[in-house]
C-alpha positions as CSV (number, residue, x, y, z in Angstrom):
1,K,0.0,0.0,0.0
2,T,1.4,3.4,-1.0
3,K,1.8,5.9,1.8
4,N,0.3,9.4,1.4
5,V,3.1,11.9,1.4
6,V,2.2,15.0,3.4
7,Q,3.8,18.0,2.0
8,N,5.1,20.6,4.4
9,P,6.4,23.7,2.6
10,A,7.4,25.4,5.9
11,A,9.6,22.4,6.8
12,D,11.2,22.4,3.4
13,Q,11.9,26.1,3.7
14,Q,13.6,25.5,7.1
15,R,15.8,22.8,5.6
16,E,16.8,25.0,2.7
17,Y,17.6,27.8,5.0
18,Q,19.7,25.6,7.3
19,A,21.6,24.3,4.3
20,R,22.6,27.8,3.2
21,Y,23.2,29.8,6.4
22,V,24.5,29.7,9.9
23,Q,22.9,32.0,12.5
24,E,25.2,33.4,15.2
25,H,24.8,36.1,17.9
26,H,21.9,38.5,18.4
27,L,22.3,42.0,16.9
28,G,19.2,43.7,18.1
29,N,15.4,44.0,18.0
30,G,13.3,46.1,15.8
31,G,9.6,47.0,15.9
32,C,8.8,44.0,13.7
33,G,11.3,41.3,14.7
34,A,14.8,40.3,15.9
35,V,18.0,40.4,14.0
36,F,21.0,38.0,14.3
37,A,24.4,37.9,12.7
38,G,25.3,35.0,10.6
39,Y,27.1,33.9,7.5
40,R,26.5,32.1,4.2
41,I,27.9,28.5,4.3
42,T,29.3,28.4,0.8
43,D,31.7,31.4,1.2
44,H,31.3,32.7,4.8
45,F,29.8,35.9,3.5
46,P,28.5,37.9,6.5
47,V,24.7,38.2,6.6
48,A,22.1,39.7,8.9
49,I,19.2,37.3,9.6
50,K,15.9,38.9,10.5
51,H,13.1,36.9,12.1
52,V,9.7,38.5,11.6
53,P,6.7,36.8,13.3
54,K,3.8,36.9,10.9
55,N,1.4,38.3,13.5
56,R,3.7,41.3,13.8
57,I,3.9,42.2,10.1
58,P,2.4,45.7,10.0
59,I,1.8,46.1,6.3
60,K,1.1,43.6,3.5
61,V,0.6,43.9,-0.2
62,T,-0.8,41.6,-2.8
63,D,1.7,40.1,-5.3
64,E,1.1,39.3,-9.0
65,N,-0.2,35.9,-8.0
66,G,-2.8,37.3,-5.7
67,K,-1.0,36.2,-2.6
68,E,-0.5,38.5,0.4
69,V,3.2,39.2,1.2
70,S,5.0,41.4,3.6
71,V,5.6,44.9,2.1
72,E,9.1,44.8,3.4
73,V,9.8,41.7,1.3
74,A,8.1,43.2,-1.7
75,I,10.2,46.4,-1.5
76,L,13.5,44.6,-0.9
77,L,12.8,42.3,-3.8
78,K,12.0,45.3,-6.0
79,L,15.3,46.9,-4.9
80,A,17.2,43.7,-5.6
81,A,15.7,43.3,-9.0
82,E,16.6,46.9,-10.0
83,A,20.2,46.3,-8.8
84,D,20.6,43.5,-11.3
85,G,21.8,41.1,-8.7
86,S,24.6,43.3,-7.5
87,V,25.1,43.2,-3.7
88,G,26.4,46.1,-1.7
89,T,26.3,48.7,-4.5
90,S,23.3,50.7,-3.3
91,A,22.5,52.5,-0.1
92,P,19.8,50.1,1.0
93,V,21.3,46.8,2.2
94,S,20.6,44.0,-0.2
95,L,18.2,41.2,0.3
96,L,19.9,37.8,-0.4
97,D,17.2,35.3,0.5
98,W,13.9,35.0,2.3
99,F,12.0,32.1,3.7
100,D,8.5,31.4,5.0
101,F,8.6,29.2,8.1
102,G,4.8,29.2,8.5
103,T,4.6,31.3,11.6
104,E,7.5,33.7,10.8
105,L,9.4,35.1,7.8
106,I,13.2,34.9,7.6
107,L,14.9,37.7,5.7
108,V,18.6,37.2,4.9
109,Q,20.4,40.4,4.0
110,E,24.0,41.4,3.5
111,R,25.8,42.5,6.7
112,P,28.4,45.3,6.0
113,V,31.6,44.7,7.9
114,P,33.0,46.8,9.6
115,A,30.0,49.0,10.3
116,V,28.0,50.5,13.2
117,D,24.7,52.2,13.2
118,L,24.7,56.0,13.1
119,F,23.5,56.2,16.7
120,E,26.6,54.3,17.9
121,Y,28.8,56.2,15.4
122,I,27.8,59.5,16.9
123,R,28.4,58.2,20.4
124,E,31.9,57.0,19.4
125,N,32.6,60.5,18.2
126,G,31.8,62.1,21.6
127,G,28.1,62.6,21.2
128,C,28.2,64.8,18.0
129,L,29.9,64.7,14.7
130,P,32.3,67.3,13.1
131,E,30.4,69.4,10.6
132,G,32.4,68.1,7.7
133,K,31.7,64.5,8.5
134,A,28.0,65.2,9.1
135,K,27.8,66.9,5.7
136,V,29.3,63.8,4.0
137,I,26.7,61.5,5.7
138,L,23.8,63.8,5.0
139,K,24.8,64.1,1.3
140,Q,24.7,60.3,0.9
141,L,21.4,60.1,2.8
142,V,19.8,62.7,0.6
143,D,21.0,60.8,-2.5
144,A,19.6,57.6,-1.1
145,A,16.2,59.2,-0.2
146,K,15.9,60.7,-3.8
147,D,16.6,57.3,-5.3
148,L,14.0,55.6,-3.1
149,E,11.5,58.3,-4.0
150,E,12.1,57.8,-7.7
151,K,11.3,54.1,-7.2
152,D,8.0,55.1,-5.3
153,I,9.4,53.7,-2.0
154,F,8.7,55.6,1.2
155,H,10.9,54.3,4.1
156,R,8.9,56.1,6.8
157,D,11.4,55.5,9.6
158,I,14.7,57.1,8.7
159,K,16.6,57.6,11.9
160,S,20.1,57.0,13.3
161,D,19.2,53.5,14.4
162,N,18.2,52.6,10.8
163,I,21.4,54.0,9.2
164,L,24.5,51.9,9.1
165,I,27.9,53.6,8.7
166,E,30.6,51.5,7.0
167,T,33.9,52.4,8.6
168,G,36.3,50.4,6.4
169,S,37.7,53.6,4.7
170,D,38.5,57.2,5.6
171,V,35.1,58.3,4.2
172,P,32.1,57.0,6.0
173,R,29.6,55.2,3.8
174,V,25.8,55.3,4.5
175,R,23.7,52.1,4.3
176,I,19.9,52.1,5.0
177,I,18.3,49.2,6.9
178,D,14.9,48.1,8.3
179,F,12.2,48.6,5.7
180,G,9.7,47.0,8.1
181,L,7.5,50.1,8.2
182,S,8.0,51.2,4.6
183,C,5.4,51.3,1.8
184,F,5.0,52.0,-1.9
185,A,3.9,55.6,-2.4
186,T,4.0,58.4,-5.0
187,E,4.7,62.0,-4.5
188,Q,1.0,62.7,-4.3
189,S,0.2,60.0,-1.6
190,Q,-1.2,61.1,1.7
191,F,-1.4,59.3,5.0
192,C,-3.3,59.7,8.2
193,F,-1.7,57.2,10.6
194,F,2.0,57.6,11.3
195,Y,4.0,54.3,11.3
196,G,7.4,55.7,12.2
197,T,9.1,56.5,15.5
198,P,6.6,58.7,17.4
199,I,9.1,61.2,18.8
200,H,10.4,61.8,15.3
201,S,6.9,62.4,13.8
202,P,6.5,65.6,11.6
203,P,4.5,68.5,13.1
204,E,1.5,67.8,10.8
205,C,1.1,64.4,12.5
206,Y,1.3,66.0,15.9
207,W,-1.6,68.3,14.9
208,G,-3.6,65.4,13.5
209,K,-3.2,66.3,9.8
210,K,-2.3,64.1,6.9
211,Y,1.3,63.8,5.9
212,R,3.1,63.1,2.6
213,P,6.2,61.0,1.8
214,G,8.5,63.7,0.4
215,P,8.2,66.3,3.2
216,T,8.2,63.6,5.9
217,T,11.5,62.1,4.6
218,V,13.0,65.6,4.5
219,W,11.9,66.2,8.1
220,Q,13.3,62.8,9.2
221,M,16.7,63.6,7.6
222,G,16.6,66.9,9.5
223,V,16.1,65.0,12.7
224,V,19.1,62.8,11.8
225,L,21.2,65.9,11.1
226,Y,20.1,67.5,14.4
227,E,21.1,64.4,16.4
228,A,24.4,64.3,14.5
229,L,25.4,67.9,15.3
230,H,23.8,68.5,18.7
231,V,24.3,66.5,21.8
232,G,21.1,64.8,22.7
233,D,18.1,63.1,21.1
234,F,15.4,64.9,19.2
235,N,11.8,64.9,20.5
236,I,8.8,66.4,18.6
237,M,7.3,67.7,21.8
238,T,10.5,69.6,22.7
239,F,10.5,71.0,19.2
240,I,6.8,72.1,19.4
241,E,7.5,73.8,22.8
242,N,10.6,75.5,21.3
243,K,12.9,73.9,23.9
244,L,15.5,72.2,21.6
245,K,19.1,72.6,22.8
246,F,21.7,73.5,20.2
247,N,25.4,73.0,20.0
248,E,27.1,76.3,20.7
249,H,30.3,75.2,19.1
250,L,28.9,75.0,15.6
251,S,30.4,77.5,13.1
252,P,28.3,80.7,12.9
253,R,27.2,80.0,9.3
254,K,25.7,76.7,10.4
255,K,23.7,78.3,13.2
256,T,22.1,80.9,10.9
257,S,21.5,79.1,7.6
258,H,20.4,75.8,6.2
259,F,23.0,73.1,5.8
260,K,23.8,73.4,2.1
261,I,24.8,70.3,0.1
262,H,26.9,70.8,-3.0
């Protein structure tokens, strides 16, 4: 008598994942899951392995087959496709693989080495960055944001924790991580509910108004620049109450004018 073979796609995905990657130490937690260091077995290429419980996926989209998928996966796949398979050439970290374990998704991305997040990078520089170094980082961040906007991608949570700084050369290189709260959006899109970090929300959200991708991204980059140049964290309430503290050691031109990027 022939046995019925019970197919288990989740188990197959787990075996495939274990055959390709080794998971190591815990790197941190995000709003949607936990991230671990690891490497690809074939060549020991460093990877970051993100575990996302399905019940914590904030946003889903429908793919061409009519199946609901995490918008983070959809966006990272779009970025990977437009990079023509090149890894590490764009500001967003590359998605190498993803797996569906049934109750959770596993996202495997490149892990730049050596690198630290911008929050730690600022701390290592004494709590604020030299103006020249901040300008280099902001220029790269602006270029990355423009590229995402041209692809109709709205990150929604650009902040120092979600920006990696590659430190392997004299010039810091910006990499963007954690697209868990991102979405597809055009320049005309408007949103009511703010998905990003509450203390970094733009003023229109604080006043209960709709917000748009472009101005919100510019606002968030301004918050990043503030935290890079001034000791202390940004808080929208402190801004609204006009109580932000500023670095008195900035050059006079930086205190009285916008930070110009050439």
